[in-house]
C-alpha positions, 0 to 999 in steps of 0.5 A: 793747905799748908803755908811755909816760909823758907829761910835760905842761906846762899853760897858766897857770890851766888845770891842772885842765881839762887834767888832767880832759881827759886822764883821759877818754882810755882809753889813759891808765891814770894821770894825776897833777898834779905840782909841778916842771918839769911840771904833769902826768905820765901813763902810757899803754899802746899796742898799737904805735908807730902807736897811740902816734903817733896818740894823741900827734898826735890826742889829747894835743897838742890836749888843752885846756889843754896847752901842751907835752909830752914823751914817754918810752917804757919800754924794759924 
């Protein structure tokens, strides 16, 4: 299993839309709106690297309202 955190920046005025869209993804077990350099932090659990890569490319990066993401993989 792979645990990853996603740091997301929302398009101006789209924070709620982006956060609600992210909450619909079953891979994400936690989605939080934040203050600071990033607007949303998400925690996801994946079977393997292929699942993680597919989620990033096919779901996360095309989520309505998201303009930029950064992925942090947990190593311990």
